[in-house]
ZAKETOR-475369 format. One record per atom (N, C-alpha, C, O, CB): residue in one letter; y, z, x. Coordinates in steps of 0.05 Angstrom, whole numbers, plus 5000, padded with zeros to 4 digits. Glycine has a CB too. Layout:
<pts>
AYZX
...
</pts>
This chain:
<pts>
M486049785222
M487349535213
M488749405236
M490449535249
M489249585190
K488149165242
K489449015263
K490748775251
K489648655233
K487448935286
L493048705261
L494448465251
L494648245271
L494948295295
L497348545242
N494248005262
N494247775280
N497047655280
N497947545260
N492147565271
K498547665303
K501147555305
K501347335327
K503447275337
K503247775311
K499047225333
K499047035355
K500646785349
K501346625367
K496246955362
R501146735323
R502646495316
R505546565309
R506946385299
R501346355292
I506446795315
I509246875309
I511046875334
I510246985354
I509347145295
L513446735333
L515246735356
L516547015357
L516947185374
L517546515353
S516647005348
S517647275350
S515747475345
S516347715347
S519847325334
A516951515131
A517951685092
A520151845091
A520851945069
A515551945078
A534154165036
A533254445037
A531754495062
A529954325069
A531654515013
A532054685076
A530854745102
A527854805098
A526254735115
A532254975116
I527154935076
I524355005071
I522754755067
I520554725079
I524055195047
L523754575051
L522354325046
L522054175072
L519954065077
L523854155026
A524154175088
A523954035114
A521854155131
A520254005144
A526654045128
A521654425131
A519654555148
A516854495138
A515054445154
A520154855149
V516554505111
V513854455100
V512954165106
V510654125114
V513954495070
L514853975103
L514153695108
L513453655138
L511553515144
L516553515101
A514953785155
A514453755184
A511653855191
A510153715206
A516553895200
V510854085180
V508254205187
V506054035175
V504053975189
V508154485176
L506353955149
L504253805137
L503953525149
L501653435153
L504753775107
W506153395154
W505953135166
W504753135194
W503452955203
W508653005166
S505353365208
S504253395235
S501153405233
S499753275248
S505353635249
G500153565213
G497253585210
G496053325201
G493853245209
G496553795190
Y497553185184
Y496752915175
Y496352725198
Y494452575199
Y498852805155
H498152735217
H497952555241
H495752645259
H494152485268
H500652555256
N495652915266
N493853005286
N490952985277
N489152935294
N494453295293
Q490353025251
Q487653025242
Q486752755231
Q484352705229
Q487253235221
G488652575225
G487952325214
G486752345186
G485152175178
G485952185232
T487552555171
T486552595144
T488852615125
T491152655134
T484852855143
P488352575099
P490452595080
P491652875079
P490353065086
P489452515052
L494152895070
L495353155066
L493853305044
L493353185023
L498353135059
S493153555048
S491653695028
S493553855009
S495553965018
S489753885041
S492753854984
S494354004963
S492853984937
S490753864936
S497253894961
S493954104916
S492754084890
S493053804880
S494753654888
S494054284870
A491253724862
A491253454852
A493753394837
A494953564824
A488853404834
A494653144840
A497053054826
A496553064796
A494352994787
A497852774835
S498553144781
S498253154752
S500853084739
S502953054752
S497353434743
S500853054712
S503252984697
S505353204701
S504653444699
S502552944668
S507853124706
S509953324711
S512653204704
S513052964707
S509953404741
T514453374696
T517153284690
T519053364713
T521453314712
T518153404664
H517953484734
H519553574756
H519053404780
H516753314784
H518953874762
P521053364797
P520653204821
P518453314839
P518253564842
P523153174837
A516853144851
A514753234869
A515353134897
A516452924900
A512053144859
S514453284917
S514953214945
S512353104957
S510253124945
S515953454961
V512652984980
V510252884994
V508353115000
V505953065000
V511052755020
A509353355004
A507653585010
A505753654987
A503553754991
A509253825018
S506753614962
S505153694939
S503553464927
S501853504909
S506953794917
L503953214937
L502552984925
L500752824944
L498652744936
L504552804914
A501552794968
A500252594985
A497352654990
A496652884997
A501652565011
G495652454988
G492852484995
G491152614975
G488752654981
G492652625020
T492152684952
T490452804931
T489252594914
T490152364915
T492053004914
A487252654899
A486052454881
A488052354862
A489252504847
A483552574866
A488552094862
A490651974846
A489951994817
A487651974808
A491051684854
S492052034801
S491752054772
S493151824758
S495051714769
S492852324762
S492251764734
S493651554719
S496151664705
S497651514693
S491751434698
E496551934706
E498952054694
E501351994711
E501251954735
E498552354691
T503651984698
T506251934712
T507152194726
T507152404714
T508351834692
V507952164750
V508952384766
V511652314777
V511952094789
V506952464788
A513552484775
A516252434785
A516252484815
A515352694824
A518452604771
I517152284831
I517252304860
I520152364868
I521952234859
I516252054874
D520452574885
D523152644894
D523952474918
D523652564941
D523352944900
F524852234912
F525452054934
F527752144951
F527852084975
F526051784923
S529652294940
S531952384955
S530952574978
S531852555000
S533952534937
S529152754971
S528052934991
S526452785012
S526552845036
S526453154978
L524852595002
L523152445021
L524852285040
L524252275064
L521252265005
Q526852145030
Q528451975046
Q530252135065
Q531152035085
Q530151795029
A530752395059
A532152565077
A530552615102
A531552665124
A532952825064
Q527852605099
Q526052645121
Q525552385136
Q525252375161
Q523452765112
N525352165121
N524851905133
N526151695114
N524951635093
N521751855137
P528351585122
P529751385105
P528151125101
P528950965085
P532451325117
D526051095117
D524350855113
D522450865089
D521250665082
D522750805139
I522251105077
I520551135053
I522051005030
I524251095022
I519851435047
Y520850805018
Y522150664996
Y520450644971
Y521450564950
Y522950385004
A517950734972
A516150714949
A513850914952
A513551044973
A515050424945
W512250934931
W509951114931
W507650964918
W508050854896
W510451384917
I505350954930
I503050814919
I500851004910
I500151184925
I501950604939
T499750964886
T497451104877
T495450894866
T496250694854
T498151314856
I492850944870
I490750794858
I489050984843
I487351124855
I489050624879
P489451014816
P487851204801
P484851164805
P483850934806
P488451174771
G483451384809
G480651374815
G479951384844
G477651394852
G479451134803
T482051374861
T481651384890
T483551594902
T485051724888
T482151114903
I483351634928
I485051824942
I487651704950
I489351834961
I483651934966
V488051444945
V490551314953
V492851434937
V493051384913
V490351004949
N494651574951
N496851714939
N498851784961
N498952004971
N495951984924
Y500251574970
Y501751594995
Y504551474992
Y505051304975
Y500251455017
P506351565009
P508951425011
P508551145024
P506751105039
P510951585028
V510350965017
V510350705029
V512950665045
V515150735036
V510150485006
V512650565069
V514950545087
V515350255096
V513550085096
V514550725111
Q517750205105
Q518449955118
Q520650015138
Q522550155132
Q519449735097
K520349905162
K522349955184
K524949815177
K525049575178
K521249865211
M526949975169
M529449855159
M531149725181
M532649545175
M531050075145
D530849825205
D532649715227
D531149525245
D532149465267
D533749945243
A528949415236
A527349235253
A528648965254
A529548855234
A524449215242
A528748855278
A529748575282
A527648375275
A528248155265
A530648535311
D525148445279
D522848265274
D522048285244
D521448505235
D520448325292
P522148065229
P521348085201
P518348145197
P517548205174
P521847815187
Y516748145218
Y513948215217
Y513448465234
Y511248495245
Y512247985227
D515348645235
D515248885251
D512849055243
D512349105220
D517849045249
N511349155263
N508949315259
N509249605269
N507249725276
N506649185273
Y511649715268
Y512149985278
Y510150185265
Y509050355278
Y515050075273
Y509850165238
Y508250355224
Y505250295225
Y503650435213
Y509050375195
L504550095240
L501650055245
L500650285262
L498350365259
L501249785260
N502250385280
N501450605298
N503450835299
N503750965320
N500950495326
H504950875277
H506751105275
H506351225247
H506151075227
H509651035280
T506351485245
T506051615219
T508851645205
T510851565217
T504851895222
V508851745181
V511351765166
V513351965179
V515751955173
V510851855138
D512352135197
D514252315212
D514852205240
D515752345257
D512952595214
F514351945243
F515051795268
F513351865292
F513851775314
F517851855275
A511152025287
A509352085309
A507651845316
A506651705298
A507552325303
E507251785341
E505751555349
E502751605347
E501751815355
E506451475377
G501351415336
G498451425334
G497351415306
G498951375287
G497451675347
Y494751445303
Y493451435278
Y494151685261
Y494751895273
Y490451415281
P494151665235
P493151435219
P495151225211
P494751065193
P491851545194
G497451225225
G499551035218
G500651105190
G500751345183
G498450755218
A501350905175
A502450955148
A501850705131
A501050505141
A505551005149
I502350735105
I502150505087
I504850375089
I506950495083
I501450595057
Y504950115096
Y507549985101
Y507549695094
Y505449565090
Y508250025130
S509949585092
S510349305089
S512049195112
S513349355125
S511649245061
H511948935116
H513648815135
H516448775124
H516748745100
H512448535144
P518448775141
P521248735132
P521648465117
P523648435103
P523148745155
V519848275121
V520048025107
V519848065077
V520747895062
V517947825117
N518448275068
N518248335039
N520648495029
N521548675042
N515648485034
A521548425005
A523748574992
A522848854984
A520448904980
A524748414967
L524749034983
L524149314977
L523749364947
L522849584939
L526249494988
D524549174930
D524449214901
D522049074888
D522049054863
D527049114889
F520148974903
F517748854893
F518348614876
F516848554857
F516149054878
T520448474882
T521148224867
T520047974880
T520147764869
T524148204864
D518847994904
D517647764917
D515247664901
D513947824888
D516847834946
P514647414902
P512247314889
P509747454899
P507947504883
P512047014894
V509647514924
V507347664935
V508447884954
V509747814974
V505347474950
T507848134948
T508448354966
T505848444979
T503848484966
T509848594951
V505848485006
V503448565020
V503848835033
V505848885047
V502748355042
L502049025027
L502049285039
L499649325057
L497449235050
L502149505017
Y500049445080
Y497949485100
Y497249775104
Y499049945102
Y498749355126
G494749835109
G493850105115
G491250105131
G489649925127
G493550265089
H490950305148
H488550325165
H486050385148
H486250525128
H488950525186
N483850295158
N481250365147
N480150605164
N478650565183
N479150125149
M481050845157
M480351085172
M477551175168
M476451165145
M482351305166
K476251275189
K473451365187
K473251605169
K471051645157
K472451435214
D475351765166
D475152005149
D475651945120
D475652125103
D477152215159
G476051695113
G476451615085
G479251605076
G479751545053
G474951795068
S481151665093
S483951675085
S485251405087
S483951205095
S485551875102
M487851395081
M489451145081
M488150935063
M487450985040
M489751045109
F487650695073
F486550475056
F483550445060
F482350245052
F487850215063
S482250645071
S479350635074
S477850595048
S475950445046
S478250885088
C478850725027
C477450715001
C477650434988
C476350394967
C478550924983
L479350254999
L479349984987
L476549864989
L475849694973
L481349805002
H474949945008
H472249845011
H470449924988
H468349804983
H471049935037
E471250134973
E469650204950
E469749984929
E467849964912
E470750474938
F471849824929
F472049614909
F470149384915
F469949194899
F474849504909
E468649394937
E466549194942
E464249244923
E462649064919
E465649214971
N464149484911
N462149544891
N463149444864
N465249534855
N461449844890
K461749264851
K462749144826
K463249354804
K465249324790
K460748934816
D461549554802
D461949754781
D464549914787
D466149964768
D459649954780
F465049984812
F467550124819
F469949944814
F471950034804
F467450214848
F469649694821
F471849494816
F472549484787
F474849484780
F470949214827
D470549474770
D470949444741
D472149704729
D473649694709
D468349374727
Q471449934740
Q472250194728
Q474850294738
Q475950494728
Q470050394734
N476050164759
N478550264770
N480450034773
N480849924795
N478050394798
P481749954751
P483149694750
P486149704757
P487449494754
P482849584723
M487249934765
M490149944767
M491150034795
M489850184809
M491250124747
V493449924802
V495050034824
V497850094813
V498949934798
V495149824848
I498950324820
I501550404811
I503450444834
I502850584853
I501350664794
I505750314832
I507850344853
I510250474840
I511250374819
I508550064865
D511150694852
D513650814843
D515850764863
D515350784887
D513251124839
T518250714854
T520650694870
T522650874858
T522250984836
T521650394873
P524950914871
P527051084858
P527850994831
P528651164814
P529451094876
D527650744824
D528650634799
D526550554779
D526950564755
D530450404804
Y524150474789
Y522150364771
Y519350454778
Y518750544800
Y522250054772
T517550434758
T514750454762
T513450184756
T513950074734
T513450684744
Y511950074775
Y510649814772
Y507649864769
Y506449994785
Y511349634797
T506549744748
T503649764743
T502349494748
T503149294735
T503049864715
Y500449484766
Y499049244773
Y496149264763
Y494849474766
Y499149184803
E495149044752
E492349034744
E490848884765
E491548654772
E492048904716
I488749004776
I487248884798
I485448654787
I483948684768
I485449094812
F485748424799
F484148194790
F482348084812
F480647914806
F485947974781
A482648184837
A480848074858
A480548274881
A482448424887
A481947814868
E478248274892
E477648414918
E476148214934
E474048114925
E475948684914
V477148144957
V475847934973
V475748005002
V477248165012
V477347664969
T473847865016
T473747875045
T475347625054
T474547395048
T470747875055
F477447665069
F479247455077
F479447445107
F478247605122
F482147505065
S480747235117
S481147215146
S483347415155
S484447565138
S482046925154
D483847425181
D485847615191
D488647475192
D490347565207
D485047705219
A489047275176
A491547135175
A493747335167
A493447505150
A491446905156
L496147295180
L498447455172
L499647325148
L501047125150
L500547485196
L499047435125
L499447295099
L502347205095
L502746975088
L498647465077
T504247375100
T507047305095
T508147105115
T510347005112
T508747555094
Y506547045136
Y507346845155
Y505846585150
Y506946365151
Y506746945184
D503246605144
D501646365140
D502146235114
D501545995110
D498746445143
Y503246385094
Y503946265068
Y506946305064
Y508046515068
Y502246405045
D508246095055
D511046105048
D511246185018
D511446015001
D512545835053
F511046445013
F510846544986
F513446494969
F513446564946
F510246834986
S515446394982
S517946334967
S517546084949
S519246024932
S520246294986
T515445934954
T514945694938
T512545724921
T510445824930
T514645444957
P512645644895
P510345664877
P507945514888
P505645604883
P511045544850
K508345294902
K506145144913
K504445314932
K502045294932
K507144894927
E505845464949
E504445634969
E503045874955
E500945954964
E506445734990
V504245974934
V502946194919
V500446084907
V498346224907
V504846314897
R500545844896
R498145724885
R496045674906
R493645714901
R498845454871
R496845594930
R494945554952
R493545824959
R491145824963
R496345444977
Y495146034959
Y494046304964
Y491946374943
Y489846474949
Y496246514965
L492646334917
L490846404895
L488246234897
L486146344893
L492146354868
D488545984904
D486245814907
D484445904930
D482045904929
D487045524911
D485745994952
D484246094975
D482746344969
D480546394978
D486146134999
L484046514953
L482746764944
L480146704928
L478146834932
L484646934928
K480346514910
K478146444893
K475746334909
K473446354900
K478946234873
S476246224933
S474146114949
S472746324966
S470846264980
S475145894967
C473746574965
C472646784982
C470446944968
C470146944944
C474846974990
K468847074984
K466847264974
K468247514964
K469947624978
K464747334996
G467447614941
G468647854931
G468147904901
G466347784890
G471547854936
N469748074889
N469648134861
N472148034847
N474348044858
N469248434856
F471747934823
F473947814808
F473847904778
F471647934767
F473947514810
N476147944767
N476347994738
N477147724725
N479547654726
N478348214731
E475247584715
E475647314704
E477247324678
E478147114669
E473047184700
N477647564667
N479147584642
N482147594646
N483747584627
N478247824627
I483047604671
I485847614678
I486747344687
I485847234707
I486447834699
A488547224672
A489646964680
A492147014698
A494047144690
A490446794655
V492046904722
V494246934741
V495346664748
V493846474753
V493247084767
T497946644749
T499246394756
T501146444779
T501746664787
T500746274732
E502246224790
E504146244812
E506746354804
E508546404821
E504545974825
Q507246394778
Q509646514767
Q509546824766
Q511546954762
Q510346404740
D507146934770
D506847224768
D507747364794
D508047234815
D503847284763
K508147624792
K508747794815
K506147924824
K504848064808
K510948014808
L505347874849
L502847974859
L503248184880
L505148184895
L501247734870
L501348374881
L501248574902
L498548554916
L496448554904
L501548864889
T498748524943
T496348504959
T496148754978
T498048814992
T496248244976
L493948884977
L493349114995
L491349015016
L489348895009
L492249364980
S491949065041
S490348965063
S489349185082
S490949355090
S491848755079
T486849175089
T485749355109
T483549205124
T482748985116
T484649615096
C482649325146
C480649185163
C477849275157
C477349465141
C481349235192
F475949145170
F473149225170
F472549375197
F473749305217
F471248985166
A470849565196
A470249725220
A469049565242
A469449625266
A468449955213
D467549355235
D466049215256
D466548905255
D465048755267
D463149265252
Q468748825242
Q469348535241
Q472348495245
Q473848485225
Q468348415214
D473148465270
D475948455276
D477348215264
D479748225259
D476348445306
S475948005259
S477147755249
S477347745219
S478147535208
S475647525260
L476547955205
L476547955176
L478248175164
L478648385178
L473747965165
R479248135140
R480748345126
R479648365097
R478848165085
R483748285126
L479748615087
L479148655059
L481748655044
L483548815050
L477448915054
L482048485024
L484448475007
L483848564979
L481748484967
L485548185007
L485548724968
L485448804940
L488048704927
L490248774936
L485149114936
I487748534906
I490148394896
I490548464866
I488648444851
I489848094900
G492948534859
G493648594832
G495948424822
G497548324838
G494248884829
V496148404796
V498348254783
V500048454767
V499048624753
V497248024765
L502648424769
L504548604755
L504248564725
L504548344715
L507448554764
T503648784711
T503348774682
T505448944667
T505948904643
T500648864674
E506749124682
E508749294669
E510749394690
E510049474712
E507449534655
K513349394682
K515449494699
K517149674682
K518449584663
K517149264712
T517149944688
T518550144672
T520750274687
T520350374709
T516550344662
K523150274675
K525450394688
K525350694684
K524650794663
K528050284677
H525950854705
H525851144703
H528151254686
H528451494683
H525951274731
</pts>
């Protein structure tokens, strides 16, 4: 995943040890953390027991206190049921640049290099209250991170896997996927002023004009809360694959 900024002026001692070892392997191999598949649980789960496993539609409690003790930039957890996407979400809290790309080439344990992390720019709020929240992830050759977003280019897969789930310390957000498109490499939160309904409408109209898959049964307006997942194409630097969902449920923990 490459981002275009040419127009910008400017995630207990034993747990700590386990996280350090697993995250190191995660960085060095460029593969998801290995573990048993995520399942329904009433007990807090750590990144060591959840990350990179096949995502489940069941609710899993995330131990954000333990995660944030390792990396205070971890503020959410993303799962896409039916895929391997099951990762912490980070944002550089001390960045001066609202479009900071630190996690483009740093892992959740701050190691430099691939596979980076799933992250948002500081311009996006941490509570998913923005009209459009954008999350970025690399298209890794081993299938990790946001590589599996390309599976949604298959219409059957798109139709059969309709949800994205975001967990934060306070809420679980459920998004229904309504579009998968091939888009330009525009830096979305810069090229669109999502604070205005008019710009959100312009974004929605631009999405409709793109090649991709759409769920025509979902009515989306500029008043909705949208989640956009972005990754690159292996051989087309000027294009991005976007997967877009609309918030349908917000549940307090």
